[in-house]
C-alpha positions as CSV (number, residue, x, y, z in Angstrom):
1,M,4.5,10.4,-20.8
2,K,3.8,7.3,-18.4
3,T,5.8,6.4,-15.4
4,R,5.6,3.6,-12.5
5,V,6.7,5.8,-10.0
6,S,7.8,3.0,-6.5
7,I,7.5,4.3,-3.4
8,E,8.8,0.9,-1.2
9,G,9.2,-1.0,2.1
10,I,6.6,1.0,4.5
11,E,7.1,-0.7,7.1
12,C,4.8,-0.8,9.6
13,Y,3.4,-2.6,12.7
14,A,0.1,-3.4,12.7
15,Y,-3.3,-5.5,13.9
16,H,-4.1,-7.8,11.7
17,G,-5.2,-11.5,11.1
18,C,-8.1,-13.5,12.2
19,L,-6.4,-14.8,15.6
20,E,-6.6,-13.0,18.7
21,E,-2.9,-13.2,19.9
22,E,-2.7,-11.1,16.6
23,A,-4.9,-8.0,17.9
24,A,-2.8,-8.3,20.6
25,I,0.7,-8.5,19.8
26,G,1.0,-7.6,16.3
27,G,3.5,-7.9,13.9
28,R,5.4,-6.3,11.4
29,Y,4.6,-5.6,7.7
30,Q,5.9,-4.0,5.0
31,V,3.4,-2.4,2.1
32,D,4.8,-1.4,-1.5
33,V,2.9,1.0,-4.0
34,Q,3.8,0.8,-7.5
35,I,1.1,4.0,-8.9
36,D,1.9,3.8,-13.4
37,M,0.4,7.7,-14.1
38,D,1.3,9.9,-17.1
39,V,3.8,12.7,-15.1
40,S,4.5,14.4,-17.8
41,L,4.0,17.8,-16.4
42,S,5.6,17.1,-13.4
43,V,8.5,16.4,-16.1
44,Q,8.3,20.0,-17.5
45,N,7.0,22.2,-14.7
46,D,9.5,20.5,-12.0
47,T,5.3,20.7,-9.5
48,L,4.7,18.1,-7.1
49,S,1.4,18.2,-7.5
50,D,1.8,17.5,-11.0
51,T,3.0,13.8,-10.1
52,V,3.0,11.2,-6.6
53,D,3.6,12.7,-3.3
54,Y,5.3,10.3,-1.4
55,V,4.3,11.8,1.8
56,V,1.2,11.5,0.8
57,V,1.1,7.5,-0.4
58,N,3.2,7.3,2.9
59,E,-0.3,8.7,4.8
60,I,-2.6,6.7,3.1
61,V,-0.8,3.9,3.8
62,S,0.0,4.0,6.9
63,K,-3.7,5.2,8.2
64,E,-5.5,2.7,6.3
65,M,-2.5,0.0,8.0
66,N,-3.4,1.3,11.8
67,I,-7.0,0.3,11.1
68,R,-7.8,-3.3,12.3
69,S,-8.7,-6.3,9.5
70,K,-8.8,-9.6,9.3
71,L,-7.5,-9.8,6.0
72,I,-4.4,-7.6,4.2
73,E,-6.8,-8.1,1.7
74,H,-9.2,-6.4,3.5
75,V,-6.7,-3.5,4.1
76,G,-5.2,-4.0,0.8
77,G,-8.5,-2.6,-0.9
78,R,-9.1,0.4,1.8
79,I,-5.6,1.2,0.4
80,L,-6.1,1.2,-3.0
81,K,-9.6,3.3,-2.5
82,G,-6.9,6.2,-1.0
83,L,-4.5,6.5,-3.4
84,A,-7.7,6.8,-6.1
85,M,-8.9,9.8,-4.3
86,A,-5.2,11.0,-3.6
87,F,-4.6,10.9,-7.3
88,P,-7.0,11.7,-9.7
89,G,-6.5,10.7,-13.5
90,E,-6.3,8.1,-15.0
91,K,-3.7,5.2,-13.4
92,S,-2.8,2.2,-12.4
93,I,-1.9,1.5,-8.8
94,E,-0.4,-1.7,-7.4
95,V,-0.6,-2.7,-3.6
96,K,2.0,-5.3,-2.4
97,I,1.3,-6.1,1.6
98,I,4.0,-8.1,3.5
99,K,3.2,-9.9,6.7
100,F,6.1,-11.3,8.3
101,N,5.9,-14.7,10.6
102,P,2.9,-15.1,10.6
103,P,1.6,-17.4,13.0
104,V,0.9,-20.6,10.9
105,K,2.9,-24.7,11.9
106,G,6.1,-24.9,10.2
107,N,8.7,-21.4,9.3
108,V,7.0,-19.3,7.3
109,H,9.0,-16.2,6.6
110,Q,6.4,-14.3,5.1
111,T,3.2,-14.0,2.8
112,S,2.2,-11.4,0.7
113,I,-1.0,-10.5,-1.0
114,T,-0.7,-8.0,-4.1
115,L,-3.8,-6.0,-5.9
116,K,-3.5,-4.2,-9.1
117,E,-6.6,-1.7,-10.0
118,D,-6.6,0.4,-13.1
119,Y,-8.6,3.2,-13.4
120,H,-10.1,5.0,-16.3
């Protein structure tokens, strides 16, 4: 039984970006995670270890968001890797990172990247 488990709106304050000001001042981010995997055992057994533990997802996201990178693509790759290790088996993981009020000329509310990886 394939199921999509979504953990959305993980809010972070981090110091990512190519500009020195971003390293000093930081900014607001949001991370959304979707994991598609077989959770049929958790449906039958009501056991957390047979599905996606939201606490573990939040810990991985928070840990990786606290490590400064120039590019949010780099952070997203680390988050994907951490989630893949935390939840074994066949799955698909999607990570979206939103950067609010990026330092660009003009009025830009947010930018984002979405990374998706299939693990077989």
